[in-house]
C-alpha positions in Angstrom: 13.2 10.5 -2.7 15.5 13.0 -0.9 15.1 13.0 2.9 11.6 14.4 3.3 10.0 16.8 5.7 7.6 15.1 8.0 4.4 17.1 8.6 2.2 16.0 11.4 -1.0 17.1 13.0 -3.4 15.7 15.6 -6.5 15.8 13.4 -7.0 14.9 9.7 -8.8 18.3 9.2 -5.6 20.1 10.4 -3.6 18.9 7.4 -6.4 18.4 4.9 -5.5 21.5 2.9 -1.9 20.4 2.7 -2.9 17.0 1.5 -5.0 18.6 -1.2 -2.0 20.6 -2.4 0.3 17.5 -2.6 1.3 16.1 -6.0 2.1 12.5 -6.6 0.5 11.6 -3.3 0.6 7.9 -2.3 -1.1 6.5 0.8 0.9 3.9 2.6 0.5 2.1 5.9 3.4 1.4 8.2 3.3 0.1 11.8 -0.4 0.1 11.6 -0.6 3.8 10.8 -1.4 5.7 7.6 1.0 8.2 5.9 0.7 10.2 2.7 3.9 10.4 0.7 4.3 13.0 -2.0 5.5 16.5 -3.0 4.5 19.8 -1.6 6.0 23.1 -2.8 8.6 21.2 -4.7 9.7 19.4 -1.5 9.4 15.7 -0.7 7.0 15.4 2.3 5.3 12.8 4.5 2.0 14.0 5.9 0.0 12.3 8.6 -2.4 12.9 11.5 -1.3 11.2 14.7 -4.5 11.4 16.8 -4.9 13.5 19.9 -2.5 13.6 22.8 1.1 13.1 23.7 1.2 9.3 23.4 -0.3 9.2 20.0 1.9 12.0 18.7 5.1 10.4 20.1 4.2 7.0 18.8 3.6 8.2 15.3 6.6 10.5 15.3 8.8 7.5 16.3 7.4 5.3 13.5 7.9 8.0 10.9 11.4 9.1 12.1 12.6 5.6 12.2 11.1 4.5 8.9 11.3 7.6 6.7 14.3 9.3 8.2 13.0 12.9 7.6 15.3 15.9 7.8 12.9 17.9 9.8 9.6 17.5 11.6 6.8 20.0 11.5 3.8 19.7 13.9 0.9 21.9 12.9 -2.7 22.5 13.6 -4.6 24.6 16.2 -4.1 25.6 19.8 -5.7 27.5 22.6 -4.2 31.0 23.2 -3.1 31.6 26.8 -1.7 35.1 26.0 -4.3 37.8 26.0 -2.4 39.6 23.3 -3.4 36.9 20.8 -6.6 36.6 18.8 -8.4 33.8 17.0 -6.6 33.2 13.7 -3.1 34.3 14.8 -0.4 31.8 14.2 2.4 30.9 16.7 5.7 29.5 15.6 7.3 27.9 18.7 10.8 29.0 19.7 10.3 26.8 22.8 8.0 24.0 23.6 7.6 22.2 27.0 5.5 19.7 28.9 3.5 21.7 31.4 2.0 18.6 33.1 5.2 16.6 33.7 7.3 16.9 36.8 7.5 16.3 40.6 4.5 16.4 42.9 5.9 17.7 46.2 4.3 18.6 49.5 4.3 22.3 48.4 2.5 21.4 45.2 3.4 20.4 41.6 6.8 21.4 40.1 7.3 21.1 36.4 10.5 19.2 35.4 12.0 18.0 32.2 10.2 14.9 30.8 12.2 11.8 31.3 14.1 13.2 34.2 13.7 13.4 38.0 15.9 15.7 40.1 17.2 13.0 42.5 18.1 10.5 39.8 19.0 12.2 36.5 18.9 15.9 37.2 19.0 18.4 34.4 18.8 22.2 34.0 17.0 21.8 30.7 13.2 22.5 30.4 11.6 21.9 27.1 12.9 21.8 23.5 14.0 24.4 20.9 14.5 24.3 17.2 17.9 25.1 16.0 18.9 28.8 15.7 19.6 28.3 12.0 16.1 26.9 11.3 14.4 29.7 13.3 16.4 32.3 11.5 15.4 31.0 8.1 11.8 30.8 9.1 11.7 34.3 10.6 13.1 35.8 7.4 10.6 33.9 5.3 7.6 34.9 7.3 8.3 38.6 7.4 5.1 40.3 6.1 3.4 37.0 5.2 -0.2 37.8 4.6 -2.8 35.5 6.2 -6.5 35.1 5.6 -8.7 37.5 7.8 -10.6 35.9 10.7 -13.5 37.7 12.3 -12.7 40.7 10.1 -9.2 41.1 11.5 -5.8 40.5 9.9 -4.1 37.7 11.9 -0.4 38.0 13.0 2.4 35.5 13.0 4.2 35.5 16.4 7.2 33.6 17.8 7.0 32.4 21.3 6.5 29.5 23.8 3.9 26.7 23.3 3.1 24.4 26.3 1.9 20.9 25.9 -0.3 18.8 28.2 -2.7 15.9 28.0 -5.7 18.1 28.8 -8.0 20.2 26.6 -7.8 23.5 28.3 -11.1 25.1 29.2 -10.2 27.2 32.3 -9.6 30.9 32.5 -7.6 30.5 35.7 -5.3 27.8 34.2 -4.7 29.8 31.0 -3.6 32.8 33.1 -1.3 30.5 35.2 0.3 29.0 32.1 1.0 32.4 30.7 2.4 33.9 33.9 4.4 30.8 34.9 6.0 30.0 31.5 5.5 33.1 29.4 3.5 30.9 27.1 1.5 32.1 24.1 -0.5 28.9 23.5 -1.4 25.5 24.9 -1.9 22.3 23.0 -1.6 18.5 23.4 1.2 17.2 21.2 4.0 19.6 20.3 6.5 18.9 23.1 6.1 15.2 22.7 7.0 15.3 19.1 9.9 17.7 19.8 11.2 15.3 22.4 11.2 12.4 20.0 12.8 14.5 17.3 15.6 15.5 19.6 16.2 11.9 20.4 16.6 11.1 16.7 18.8 14.2 16.2 16.3 15.8 13.9 15.2 19.4 13.9 11.6 20.3 14.6 9.1 23.1 14.3 5.7 23.6 15.9 3.3 25.8 14.1 -0.1 26.5 15.7 -3.1 28.6 14.7 -5.2 30.0 17.5 -8.7 28.3 17.4 -9.8 29.4 20.8 -8.8 31.4 23.9 -8.5 28.3 26.2 -11.1 29.6 28.6 -14.7 28.9 29.4 -15.9 29.1 25.8 -13.0 27.2 24.3 -15.1 24.2 23.1 -17.5 26.4 21.3 -14.7 28.5 19.7 -12.8 25.4 18.7 -15.7 23.9 16.9 -16.6 27.2 15.3 -13.2 28.2 14.0 -11.2 25.0 13.5 -11.7 24.9 9.7 -11.2 28.6 9.3 -8.0 29.1 11.2 -6.3 25.9 9.8 -6.2 27.8 6.5 -3.6 30.1 8.1 -1.5 27.4 9.8 -1.4 25.7 6.4 -0.2 28.9 4.7 2.6 29.2 7.2 3.6 25.6 6.7 3.7 26.1 2.9 5.8 29.2 3.3 8.4 27.6 5.6 8.7 24.6 3.4 10.5 26.8 0.9 13.4 27.4 3.3 13.8 24.1 5.1 
């Protein structure tokens, strides 16, 4: 096998379509976790669901990066939109991911800071993680005019932007507005920045691809349950498309 692409999600359902499309798939267990090894779009791949949250995602990413030595990590699945310009079914490709719940709690309130750093001990000007320019350029070119499956009678869009990660399921209109205004974020989820942080440690490029399942507000649980299966079709189509160029 050539160095594979590692494709991760939080939930099994978020990569179910990709696993169905794999050929020569073999299920293996390593470090107490299950992985599917095979071929997808003529590319060697490892596909797995990590479980929900940053610790699960980082743990599984570390196992996979150390054992399989992939050339790139793709984290996919669904997310809640925090940008009012987005609709259910749209897909966000992250140019920038960051932990929105990691930082310094000061008298004036909470200040986000780079994960693994504190300003008085190991200060940094960095905030978050970015794929390489080369990878993003190839992905942008491939996704121009990519057609996605309609959702709610509308044609979804593929957008590039910022995705924020935290260990909370977001069900708050005020918090979604704050995340958008503070970070210019398009979507919020629970794993992407953790995987990007691990990938950066291993010197491996990463890509976070998320389909909007809900609008991260007061109805987000209902929307998530209603649209999860429908919108993962679109995130899977984007993953299949970008595999051709990575």
